[in-house]
C-alpha positions in Angstrom: 12.3 10.7 -11.5 10.9 7.3 -10.9 9.3 5.2 -13.7 5.4 4.9 -13.4 3.3 1.9 -14.4 0.9 2.4 -16.0 2.7 5.2 -17.8 -0.4 7.0 -19.0 -1.0 9.3 -15.9 -3.6 11.2 -17.9 -6.0 8.3 -17.7 -5.6 7.9 -14.0 -6.1 11.6 -13.4 -9.6 11.5 -14.9 -10.8 8.9 -12.4 -12.0 11.2 -9.6 -12.2 8.3 -7.1 -8.3 8.3 -6.9 -7.5 12.1 -6.7 -5.5 11.7 -3.5 -3.6 8.6 -4.7 -2.8 10.5 -7.9 -1.3 13.2 -5.8 0.9 10.7 -4.0 1.7 9.1 -7.3 2.9 12.3 -8.8 5.0 13.0 -5.7 6.6 9.5 -5.8 7.3 10.0 -9.4 9.1 13.3 -8.8 10.8 12.5 -5.5 12.1 8.8 -5.8 15.2 8.0 -7.7 15.2 7.4 -11.5 16.0 3.6 -11.0 12.8 3.1 -9.0 9.6 1.8 -10.5 6.1 2.7 -9.1 3.2 0.6 -10.0 -0.2 2.2 -9.2 -3.5 0.4 -8.7 -2.3 -3.3 -8.9 -5.3 -5.6 -9.2 -5.2 -9.2 -8.4 -7.8 -12.1 -8.6 -7.7 -15.7 -7.5 -10.2 -18.5 -7.1 -10.6 -19.8 -3.6 -13.1 -22.5 -2.7 -15.2 -22.0 -6.0 -15.5 -18.3 -5.6 -13.5 -15.4 -6.9 -11.4 -13.3 -4.4 -10.0 -10.0 -5.6 -8.1 -7.0 -4.3 -6.1 -4.0 -5.2 -2.7 -2.7 -3.9 -2.5 1.0 -4.1 1.2 1.2 -4.9 4.1 -1.3 -5.4 7.5 0.3 -5.5 10.4 -1.7 -6.7 14.1 -0.7 -6.3 16.9 -1.5 -8.9 17.7 -4.7 -7.1 14.1 -6.1 -7.2 13.1 -5.3 -3.6 9.4 -4.7 -3.3 7.4 -2.3 -1.1 3.7 -2.4 -1.0 1.9 0.7 0.1 -1.7 0.9 1.3 -3.1 4.4 1.4 -6.1 5.3 3.4 -7.9 8.6 3.2 -10.7 7.9 5.6 -11.2 8.0 9.4 -8.9 5.5 11.1 -9.7 4.1 14.6 -8.6 1.3 16.8 -11.2 -1.4 17.3 -11.9 -3.3 20.5 -9.0 -5.7 19.7 -6.5 -2.9 19.3 -6.4 -3.3 15.4 -6.4 -0.3 13.2 -9.7 -0.1 11.1 -10.8 2.2 8.3 -14.2 3.7 9.0 -16.5 4.2 5.9 -19.8 5.9 5.9 -22.4 4.0 4.0 -25.3 5.6 2.0 -27.8 4.5 4.8 -25.8 6.5 7.2 -24.2 3.3 9.0 -20.5 3.1 9.7 -18.6 0.0 8.2 -15.2 -1.0 9.6 -12.6 -2.6 7.5 -9.5 -4.2 9.2 -6.4 -2.6 7.6 -4.1 -5.4 8.8 -6.4 -8.0 7.1 -6.4 -6.1 3.8 -2.7 -5.7 3.7 -2.1 -9.4 4.7 -4.5 -10.6 2.1 -3.0 -8.5 -0.7 0.6 -9.6 0.0 -0.2 -13.2 0.7 -2.1 -13.5 -2.6 0.9 -12.0 -4.6 3.2 -14.4 -2.7 0.9 -17.5 -3.5 0.6 -16.6 -7.1 4.4 -16.1 -7.4 5.0 -19.5 -5.7 2.6 -21.2 -8.2 4.5 -19.7 -11.2 8.0 -20.0 -9.8 8.5 -23.2 -7.9 11.2 -23.3 -5.1 11.4 -19.5 -5.1 9.9 -17.0 -2.7 8.7 -13.5 -3.0 9.7 -10.9 -0.3 7.5 -7.9 0.0 8.0 -5.1 2.5 4.8 -3.1 3.5 3.9 0.4 4.5 0.5 1.9 5.6 0.2 5.5 4.5 -2.3 7.8 6.3 -1.9 11.2 4.9 -4.9 12.6 6.5 -4.9 10.8 9.8 -2.9 11.5 12.9 -2.3 8.6 15.2 -0.7 10.7 17.9 2.2 8.3 18.1 -0.2 5.5 19.1 0.6 2.6 16.8 -1.0 -0.8 17.8 1.4 -3.5 19.0 0.6 -5.6 15.9 1.9 -3.1 13.6 5.6 -3.1 12.8 7.5 0.0 14.0 8.2 2.4 11.2 5.6 0.8 8.8 2.9 3.5 9.4 3.3 7.0 8.0 0.5 9.3 9.3 -0.1 13.0 8.6 2.6 14.0 11.0 5.2 12.3 8.8 3.6 12.5 5.3 6.2 15.0 4.2 8.9 12.4 4.7 7.2 9.6 2.7 9.8 9.4 -0.1 12.6 9.3 2.4 11.0 6.7 4.5 10.5 4.6 1.3 14.0 4.9 0.3 15.1 3.9 3.8 13.0 0.8 3.8 14.2 -0.2 0.3 17.8 0.7 0.8 18.5 -0.7 4.3 19.2 -4.1 2.6 18.6 -3.2 -1.0 18.4 -6.8 -2.3 15.4 -9.1 -1.7 
């Protein structure tokens, strides 16, 4: 059983905005090895050009050797835009559709963690693997060219999520 951070799962369960993520969190806790640590809802901020930029990583999973996997989970409609990028589609209150680039979000989150690490630990780097988890979307095997093979888990592979995570983190277990 993996270790969870924050440990108080009862607090997270009460926040109805994250019910699907909580299901994933419980599954990861139960199906990943004891030596793994699962961080849920990792928030970050930084100041950039006199404004504050912030973000949140759904899951950071750390193996016993310190190798890190960032997981972005999307529970909304997923489409490819005109450039071939995967975008999350959100319905706004006024009925309009809003598109958000998934690749941009993942890149921004990982780069921000790396930059903060580099500021604190000079001459060291932080290697972070990534995975996009789409438990309710089926890409029908059509992954855009700019997405690394094996780094998207859609509904057709959702039942294998813990095995896929272990494979990524154990192929070369040390960072």
